[in-house]
C-alpha positions in Angstrom: 102.4 66.9 88.7 103.5 70.0 86.7 107.1 71.0 86.4 106.8 74.0 88.7 105.5 71.9 91.5 108.1 69.3 90.9 110.8 71.9 91.3 109.3 73.2 94.5 109.0 69.7 96.0 112.6 68.9 95.1 113.7 72.1 96.9 111.6 71.3 99.9 113.0 67.8 100.2 116.6 68.8 99.6 117.0 66.8 96.4 119.7 68.7 94.7 120.4 66.3 92.0 116.8 66.1 91.0 116.6 69.9 91.0 119.6 70.1 88.8 118.1 67.7 86.4 114.8 69.7 86.3 116.5 73.1 85.8 119.7 72.5 83.9 119.7 74.0 80.4 116.7 76.2 81.0 116.6 79.8 79.7 116.7 82.8 82.1 112.9 83.3 81.5 112.2 79.6 82.3 114.3 79.7 85.4 112.5 82.8 86.6 109.2 81.1 86.1 110.2 77.8 87.7 111.8 79.4 90.8 108.9 81.8 91.4 105.8 81.3 93.6 103.8 78.1 93.5 100.0 78.1 94.1 100.5 78.0 97.9 102.5 81.2 97.7 105.9 79.8 98.6 109.1 79.7 96.4 111.7 76.9 96.0 114.3 79.1 97.7 112.0 80.0 100.6 111.1 76.4 101.3 114.8 75.2 101.0 115.8 77.9 103.5 113.0 76.9 105.8 114.2 73.3 105.9 117.9 74.1 106.0 119.0 72.7 102.6 122.2 74.7 102.2 123.3 73.1 98.9 119.9 73.7 97.4 119.8 77.3 98.6 123.2 78.1 97.1 122.3 76.3 93.8 119.1 78.3 93.4 120.8 81.6 94.1 124.1 81.1 92.3 123.1 79.0 89.3 119.4 79.8 88.8 119.3 83.5 89.8 116.7 83.1 92.5 116.2 86.4 94.5 117.4 86.3 98.1 114.8 89.0 98.9 111.7 87.5 97.3 109.1 87.0 100.0 106.4 84.2 100.1 104.2 82.1 102.3 105.7 79.5 104.7 104.3 77.4 107.5 105.6 77.5 111.1 104.0 75.9 114.1 100.7 75.6 112.2 100.7 79.2 111.2 101.1 80.6 107.7 103.6 83.4 107.6 103.1 85.7 104.6 105.7 87.8 102.9 108.5 85.9 104.5 111.9 86.3 102.9 114.3 83.3 102.8 116.5 84.8 105.6 113.5 85.1 107.9 112.6 81.4 107.4 116.2 80.3 107.9 116.4 82.4 111.1 113.1 81.2 112.4 114.2 77.6 111.9 117.7 78.1 113.4 119.7 77.2 110.3 122.8 79.3 111.0 124.7 78.0 107.9 121.8 79.1 105.6 121.6 82.4 107.4 125.3 83.0 106.8 125.0 82.0 103.2 122.0 84.2 102.4 123.6 87.2 104.0 126.8 86.7 102.1 124.7 86.7 98.9 123.1 90.0 99.7 120.0 89.3 101.8 118.9 92.3 103.9 119.2 91.6 107.6 116.2 93.7 108.5 113.8 92.7 105.8 110.4 91.9 107.3 107.3 89.8 106.7 103.9 91.3 106.1 103.4 91.6 109.9 106.7 93.5 110.2 108.6 90.6 111.8 112.4 90.7 111.1 114.7 87.7 110.9 116.1 88.7 114.3 112.6 88.6 115.8 112.0 85.2 114.2 115.2 83.8 115.8 114.2 85.3 119.2 110.8 83.7 119.0 112.1 80.2 118.9 115.2 80.7 121.0 118.0 80.4 118.4 120.7 82.2 120.4 123.6 81.6 117.9 121.5 83.0 115.1 120.6 86.0 117.2 124.3 86.6 118.1 125.3 86.3 114.4 122.6 88.7 113.1 123.3 91.3 115.7 127.1 90.9 116.2 128.1 90.4 112.6 125.4 92.2 110.7 124.1 94.8 113.1 120.5 93.7 112.9 118.1 96.3 114.4 117.0 95.4 117.9 114.1 97.8 118.0 112.1 96.9 114.8 108.7 95.9 116.3 106.1 93.8 114.6 102.6 95.2 113.7 101.6 95.0 117.4 104.6 97.0 118.5 106.1 93.9 120.1 109.9 94.0 120.0 112.6 91.3 120.0 113.2 91.8 123.7 109.5 91.5 124.5 109.1 88.2 122.6 112.2 86.8 124.1 110.8 87.6 127.6 107.3 86.2 126.7 108.8 82.9 125.4 111.2 82.5 128.3 114.5 82.7 126.4 116.6 84.1 129.2 120.0 84.1 127.4 118.6 85.8 124.4 117.0 88.5 126.6 120.3 88.9 128.4 122.2 89.3 125.1 119.7 91.8 123.7 120.0 93.9 126.9 123.8 93.8 126.7 123.5 95.1 123.1 121.4 98.0 124.2 117.8 96.9 123.7 115.3 99.4 125.2 114.0 97.8 128.4 111.1 100.1 128.9 109.8 100.2 125.2 106.0 99.9 125.0 103.9 97.9 122.5 100.9 99.3 120.7 98.8 98.2 123.8 101.2 99.8 126.2 102.8 96.8 127.7 106.5 96.4 128.4 108.8 93.5 128.6 108.0 93.3 132.3 104.4 92.6 131.5 105.5 89.8 129.1 107.6 88.2 131.8 104.7 88.5 134.3 102.2 87.0 131.9 104.4 84.1 130.9 105.9 83.3 134.3 109.6 84.1 133.5 110.8 85.2 137.0 114.5 85.0 136.2 114.1 87.3 133.2 111.9 89.6 135.1 114.7 89.9 137.7 117.1 90.6 134.9 114.9 93.4 133.5 114.6 95.0 136.9 118.3 94.9 137.3 118.5 96.9 134.0 116.2 99.6 135.4 112.9 98.3 134.0 110.0 100.4 135.4 106.8 99.0 136.9 104.3 100.8 134.8 100.7 100.4 133.8 99.8 99.4 130.2 97.1 101.0 128.1 94.5 99.0 130.0 95.7 100.1 133.4 97.4 96.8 134.2 100.7 96.6 136.0 103.1 93.6 135.8 102.0 92.5 139.3 98.3 92.4 138.3 99.2 90.6 135.0 101.1 87.9 137.0 98.2 87.6 139.4 95.6 87.2 136.6 97.7 84.6 134.8 98.3 82.6 138.0 102.1 83.1 138.3 102.3 83.2 142.1 106.1 83.1 142.1 106.2 86.5 140.3 103.4 87.9 142.5 105.3 87.0 145.6 108.6 88.3 144.3 107.1 91.7 143.2 105.2 92.2 146.5 108.4 91.6 148.4 110.5 93.8 146.2 108.4 96.9 145.5 107.8 99.7 148.0 104.5 99.4 149.9 101.6 101.2 148.1 103.0 101.1 144.6 100.4 98.7 143.4 96.8 99.9 143.5 93.7 98.0 142.5 92.4 99.0 139.2 90.2 97.8 136.3 91.6 96.3 133.2 91.9 92.6 134.0 90.6 91.7 130.5 93.8 92.9 128.9 95.9 89.9 129.5 96.1 88.0 126.2 98.9 86.1 124.3 101.6 88.3 122.9 103.3 85.4 121.1 102.3 85.9 117.5 105.1 85.7 115.0 
């Protein structure tokens, strides 16, 4: 195993003493090389942030000069996320102590991955409410930065069924009727995922029952995906004649990409 890989593995496994042994006494040039990307595209700081090794994160930044903004590749739920900064990885994994530490050390709260996903969206995706509260409440993370599909933090919270995060985002002013690149709104995401309580919350915040770019309404989306509880609720709640049959049933597809 080469030294670069050994450093990466020590950071991944949280072995601070081994890392110190490998890196102590190195020149600035050597440290820059050894804390840079490995063949897989990740960095020691990124992987340490991903697994919540706070002491390793702070050692790499404070003693080795690792950049808190350097993006790289990291695995989440069987998916490779490219261009992910350490703050994104820590937020996605729910490591609030690491999130705090990175922001204190100058990490940009809205820095995105290659797919334009922010740390806030990463926290919303996996339901890390305390991280969401910290990013927004303490560091004014932008609620409306959408990923490459135009999918916002509120939309992904609705799609994943994270009611308290959706409620918090709405309290903080998230745009309830924002549309994605395909024209769907957060109501469509609730309808497609079966999140009735969140759908009721959105309607209470003046969410509009609109057609997306394929002509689909939330009612039809719920019908196609088999969420009868939402179908029944919407039929009871909406004025007669608001829903009309239309083409476009092929639109419904997962919105849950990171």
